[in-house]
N, C-alpha and C positions, 0 to 999 in steps of 0.2 A: 455561623462558621465555627469550626473547631479552633481552639487557641493554638497559635504557632509558638516556636521556640522563644521568640522575642517577647511575646505576651506572657509566656510562662516565666521568663527571666524577671519581668516587672512584677508579676504576682509573687514570685519567690521572695524578693526583697521586701515587698509589702507585708507578706505573711510573717517573715522572719522578724521584722521590726515589731509586729503586733503580738506575736505568740510565743517567741522564744522565752523560756522561763516560766511559762504558764503551765497550769496543772489541768489534766483531763478530768472533768467533773462528771460527764455522762457520754455514753456512746449509743447512737440510735441507727437503725437501718430502715428508713421509711419505704424504700423500694428495693427490689432484688439486686440492683446495681448501684445503690446510693448509700453513702455513710455520712452521718452528721456527728461531729465531735464538739461537745460543749466544753469550752476551755475558760478557766478563770486566770486572768493575768492583769491585775489592777481593775480590769473591767471584765464583763462576761462577753465571750465571743462564741459564734457558731461557725465552725469550719465545715464547709460542704464539699464532699468528694463524690464525683460521679464517674462511673465507667460505662454509662449509656453510650452506645455507638453514635447516636445522633447529637448528643449533648454532653460529651465527656468534658470534665472541668474540675478545677479546685478554686475555691474562693470563700471569703467570709460572706455570710448571708444574714439577712434579717427575716427572711421568710420562714414560716412554720408549716411543717407538713404533718399530716396525720400518720401515726405509727401503727404497725400491726399489733394485735393483741399479744402475740408471741414472737419474741425476737428470733430471727433466722440464725442458723449455726455460725455463720461467719461473724455476725454481730456478737454472739456469745463468746467466740474465740477472742475477739478484740477486747471485750470486757475483761476476760480472764487475764490477758497479758498487759493491758494498758491502763487498767484502773486499780489503784491510782498510779499515775506516772507524771513525769515532767518533760516538756519539750525542751531539748537541748540544742537542736539545730534543724533548720529547714533549708535544703540545698537543691540546686539543679545541676545535673551533670552536663557540662558544656552548655550547648543550646538545645539539648534534647527536650522533647515534649514529655518530661517526667519530673516529678518532685519527690525528693526523699526526705521524710520527716523522721528524726531520731528521737526516741523517748528514753528517759532514764526511769527504770522500773524497779520496784522492790518485790522480791519473791516471797513466797509463804514462809521461807526460812530467813527472811529479812536480809537476803543478799541483794546487792545492787547489780543490776544487769541492764543491758540496752536492747531495745527492739527497734526495728525500722519498718515504717509504713511507706511503701513506694506506690506512687500514683502515676500510672502511664496514661497519657492523654493522646491517644493515637487512633481515633475513629473507632472502627470495628474491632481493633486490637487493644482497645483501652482495658485497663485492669487496675485493681487495688490489691496489693500484695503485702503480707506481713512476714517479716523475716527476723532472725536473731542478728546479733552484732556481726556475725561472720557471713551473713546473707544466706543462711540456710532457711529455706521456705517453711513457714508453719502452715500457711494456707493462703488462698487467693479468693477473691470474690468470684472470679471465673477461672476454673482450672483448665489448663491447656495441655492435652496429652498428644501422643503421636498421631492420633486420628485427625486432630485439628491442625497441628504443625509438626513437620519433621525436623525443623531447624531449631526451634526454641520451645522447650516445654516449661510450664509453670505448674508444678505439682508439689504437695507436701513431701518433705524429706530430701529434696534435691536443692542444689545451690542456684541462687538467682544469678542470671547473666544479663548484662546490658544488651539492648538491641544492637544489631550490627551497625558499626559506625559508617557514616557517609563520607565520601571523599570531598569534603567541602571545607572552606576556611572560616575562621571566626572573624566577624567584622571588627571585633575589638582588637585583634592582632594584626589587622591590615595596616600597612605603612605606605605603600606606593599607589594604591588604588588604580592599578593598571587595568584598563578596559580595552578589549579588542574591538575598535570601532570599524574594522574592515569586515566583521562578521555580518552575514545576512540574517542572523538570528535576531528575534525580537529582544529588546533590551530587558523586558521583564523576565523572559525565559532565561536569558543569560545570567541575570542576577540571582534568580531562583536556583540555578544549578551551581552557583559559585559559593554562596555564603550559607553557613549553618543557621538554622532557625527561621529562615525567611519563608514567608507564605506568599501565595499568589496575590493576596490583598496588599501586602506590604510592597512587593516589587512593582506592582502597578502604580501604587502611590508614589514611590520614589521616581519612577519614570515620568509620571504625570507632573510632579514638582519640577522636573528638569526640562520637560518639553511641552507640557500642556496636553500630551497625548499618552495613551496607555498601550498602544499597539505598534509603536514605531520601531522598525529594524535598526540595529546599531549602525549599519552602513549608510543610513539616511540621515544620521545626526549631522547638523551643521557644527562648525567649530564652536560657536557660542553654546550650543546645546551639549556638546562634549564636555566643555569646561563646567557647565552648570551641573551636569550629572555627577562629576567628580566632587564638586562643592556640596551637592546634596548628600552624597555618601559620607563625606567628612563631617558634615553637620550632624547627620544621623548618628555617626559613630560617637561624636562628642556628647550628644544628648543621652545616648544609651549608657555611655561610661559614667556620666554624672547623674544618671537616674532622673533626667528631666522629663518625666512622663506627663502626658496630658490625656488621660483616658477619656473616651467618648463612645457614644452609641449612635449609629445611623439607622433608626428604626425602619425607614422605608426601604433601605437596601438590605436589611437583615444582617448588619455587620456591627462589630464592636472592636475596639483596639486600644492600645496603651498610648498611641500617638494620634493626633488629629487626622481625619480622613476627608480629603477635599475632592477626590477624583470624580465623585458623582454629581458635582455641580450644585447650584443654588436650589434646585428643585428637590434635593434630598437633604433636609435639615439635619445638622449635626448637634447632638445633645451632649454637652460636656458632663462629666461625672467627677465626683470628689476623689475617687480611687478606682483602681482596676476592679476590685471586688464589687464596688457599687455599680460599675458599668456592667459587669457580668450578671450581677443580681437583677438589675433592671431589665437587661436584655432577656434573660431566661424566665423571669417572672412573667413578663409580657408574652413571651413565646409560649410558655406553659399555659397561660390563660387563654391565648388564641387557640392552641391545640385542644384544650379542654372544652372551650366553647364550640369549636368545630365538631368535636366528637359528640358532644351532647346534642347539638342541633342535627347532626346526621342521624343519630339514633331516634330523635324525636320525629324527624322527617319520615324515616322508615315506618315508624309506628303509625303516624298519621296517614301516610300513603296507603298502608295496608287497610286501615280503618275506612278510608275513603273508598277504596276499591270494593271492600266488603259491602258497604252501604249502597254503592251504585248498583252492584249486582242484586242486592236485596230489593231495591226500589224497582229495578227492571223486572225481576221475577214477580213481585207483588202487583206491579202494574198489569202484567199479563193475566194474573189471577183475577184482578179487578175487572178487566175487560171481559173475561169469561163469566164473571158473576153478573155483569150487565146483561148477559144473554139469558139469565135465569128465568126471565118472565115466561119463556116457553114452557117451563115446567108447570107453572100455574095454569097456562092455557091447556096443556095436556090433561091436567087434573079436571078442569072444568068440562072439557070435551067428553072425557070418560063418564063423569057424573051425569051429564045431560043426556047421554045415550047409553046408559049402563045396561038397559034392557036388551041391547044388541049383542052384548058380550057374554062370554063364558070362560071359565078357567081353562088354561091350556092353549089359548090363542097367543101367537107371537106378535101379531100386529092387527090393527083394525083401521078401516076407513071411516073417519068420524067427521062431524060438521063443526067447524070453528065459528062460533057466533060472535067472537070478539072483533071480527072485521066486518066491514060493510062493502059489498054484500057478503054473506057467509060463504065460507069455502070448505070444500072437502079436503081433509089432510090425513096423512097416514100417521098413526100413533103407535110407537113401539110398546109392547106389553111383555111382562114377565110371566112365563108359562106356569111358574110355581105359585103365583098369587091369584087371588080372586079379582074380579073387576074392581070391587070396592077397595081392595088392598093396593091395587095398581094406582088408583086415584090418590090414596093416602100417601103412597111413596113419592109421587110427583109433588104433592103439596109440601112434604117434608124437605125434599130437595130444594124447592123454591124458598122455603123459610130459612134453610141453612145458608143458601146463597145470599139471601138478603142480609143475614147477620154477618156473614163473611165480608160482604161489601162494606158494611159500616166499619168493621175491624180493620180491613185492609186500607181503607181511606185514612183511618187514624194512624196506622203504622207507617204508611207512606209519608204522611205529614210529619210524624216524629222523625223519621229518617232524613227527610229534607231539612228539618231544623238542625239535626245533628251534623249534616253536611255543611250547613252554614257556620256552625260552631267550629268545625274542623278547618274550614276556610279562614276563619278569623285567627286560628292558631298558626296557620301557614303564614298569615300576614305578620303575626308577632315575630316569627322566626326571621323574617326579612329585616326587622328592626333590632334584632339582637346584636349588641355591640361587645359584650364582655361576659365573663363567667357568671356574674350576678344575674344578668338578664336571662341567660340560658337556664340557670338553676330555678329562676322564678317560673319560667315556662314549664320546666319539668315538674315542679311542685304542683302547678296548676293541673297538669295531666294526671298526676297521682291522685289529686282530689277528685278529678272527674272520672277516675277509674280506667284510664287508658294505659297507665303505667303502674306497675306494682309498687306499693309503698315499702319503705325501708324499715318501718316500725317493727315488724316481726323480727327482722334480722337484728335490730338493735336490742330487742328484748332478749333474744337468744344469746347475745354477747354479754348480757348482764349490765348493759348500759342504759341509762335513761335517755329517752328520745330528746334530741336537741330542741330547744324552744325555737319556734318559728320566728324568723327575723321580721322586724316591723316593715310594713309596706313603705317603700320610698317612691315618692311621686316626682316627676319632672315638672319644672315650672319656669315661666318666663314673665316678663313685665311688658305690658303694652305701651304704646307711645303716649298714652294718656295716664300711665302710672298704675293701671289695674293689674293685679296678679292673675296670671292664667296658669292653671294646672292641667296636666294631661297624663293619661296612663299609657304605658308601653305594652301592657298585656291585659288579659281579661280580669285577672285578680286585682290589678291596680285600678282598672276601670270600675269594677264593683265597689272597691274601697272608696275611690274618689267620689262616685256618684251617690252611693247609698249611705256612706258613713261620714265622710270628710266634709263634703260640701253642705252649705246651708240651703234651706228651701228656696230662698230668694235669689240665689246665685243662678247664672245663666249657663245652661248645658248645651253642648254642641255635639253632633255626630253626623258623619257623611251619610247621605241617603242611599240605601240599598247596597252598601258595601261594608265589609268588615273594616274596623279602624279604631282609633283611640277615642275615648271619651274626653272631651275638653270642657273645662268649667272656668268661667270668668267669675272671680270673687267680687261681687257687687259691694259688699260691706255697707248696705243700706243706701247706696248712691245710685243714680241713674247712669247706666253704662252707655257711653256715646257710641255712635255708629262706627266710628273708626276702630274702636276696640272690638266691637262685634265682628267687623270685617276681618281683623287680624286673627281673632279666635276661629272664625270659619275657615280661613286659609290654613291655620295650624291643624284643624281637624281634617281637612282634605289632604294636606301634605302627609299626615300620619295615618294614611288609609290606603286601601287598594285602588282607589279611584285615581285617575290621572287625566290630564288634558285641560281643556277650557270649559267654562260653565259647569263646574262640578256643583251638584246640589248638596247643600249642607242644612240639615234641620236644626233649629234651636228653640229652646223653651226654658222656663224656669225649672229648677231641679224638683220642685214639688210635684210636677206633672210627669215625672219619670218613675216608673215602677218596675219591679222585678217579678215576673210571674212565678207562682209556686213551682218548684222543681226545675226551673230553667237553668241552663248551663251558665258557667261563669261568663260575665260580660253581656249576657242577653237581657235586654230590657224592652219595655214598651213605653210609649210616651204619647201625650195628647197636648192640645192647645199650642201647637208649634207653628212656627213660621219657617220659611225656606229661603236661604240666601244662595246665590250663584256666584262662585268665585273661580278665578283662573289659577291653575296650579301647574307649575313646571318643576318636575322633580329631577334631582341630580342622580343619574343612574350609575355614576362611577363608584 
């Protein structure tokens, strides 16, 4: 949700307490609509500003974003005017969704001047604007001309104007809390239209605190509920005036606020935060990670789906060719028939009735002939076609087998995507596909930028402990599976994998001890759970790691194994 006027009010005080008097140390622009100010004020702070329509905001952050090789023009302008500078005030106009930061700057002539950075947090109208002390605009991260808005332009060289004021009251100036309980309007809609800075989330929460409901019309309030609503408003006014903020995040509802949110009930856990900035940082870091993960998995799914379709068409086409090559024996028969009765033939014939001695009893069959070839040459041509078809038969069978193995690998990566939970998991799958050649590597781009390729992160394995105290490791993707089975595990450890389905490699670390059946069962269930298999009596093969090998040239995660046993376990997966 975008921050409302009340949330901005809380953030403004928090930022003012932390940053006023601080000096701007660095200015970055990681994205086209994002600015980061590094500020030193007893401690180092990173002030994050965003004019992104879906996530406009201002707050302190601990997250680090990669910056472009060359700073955009707006970033260079900010550096020109605001470095070095000192923050002398951070203010909010009324309860508008905007923050004004005033900087004390020194010009090249050592004159002291002031600049203002105005952050408007208004959804698709969000903006970051730099002005002088008289509000003459230097530039904005998004210029707004007459083609975009006929009412309010934001362009260099014109004066900045506040957004049009709304005909609403400030909750801090309210004295009588008069509410029209005869109105058929819902209470949340009524409060939303009456007070500045209120958002749908807040008015629903206030109504819920008074009535236990969020959709109740004012005319349906009981006397007790009427009194309770007034009490809730007075209490909220007091907490706001005294800055008694209690920031929180409700991840399941996708909400954050500077006061507790209880309207969603016990099934929506409320996570408290130390500050409004930490609440925002937590919310948007998780949101960005979820979006990044979704974007990567969508791209990977598209690549895999295209590869799968290509392979299926290839197998279908090659299977038809293989069927045709199976019929190639007729070419050898024609060659034998011509050779056995070559005395009956002469050049220029288009066909001949010859005896086929390969069947019992022999049959007379018609043999097509090339009029430009001699009888002997016709026989040799048929023998060549037969030999070519036999070679093609072998090659096609090998190619079909390779394509089917590749389809199995693609199916295993599809299964990995199902288990992707975060950015790290998604990046691991993407790196695997780069190594396998399905996605282009970034190494060339990194070299062109003059940067050294980043070192590959160490493989992290998931682990759990069995009821008997044995450590069980398992991989979430093929790279982890290979690392676990072929490098990490000892030869005496017990390896598990679901039969005939893609899934995780699971290894019980025996550490020289005999692994009890209960632990083997738990490991088998873990292998079945982390696989494409489902239902009851799922077959899981297990053997010592020493009997698991990787064929030369095999795709990641693909192994062969011997000396195995099979366990059958029941698995009920949670599809939520």
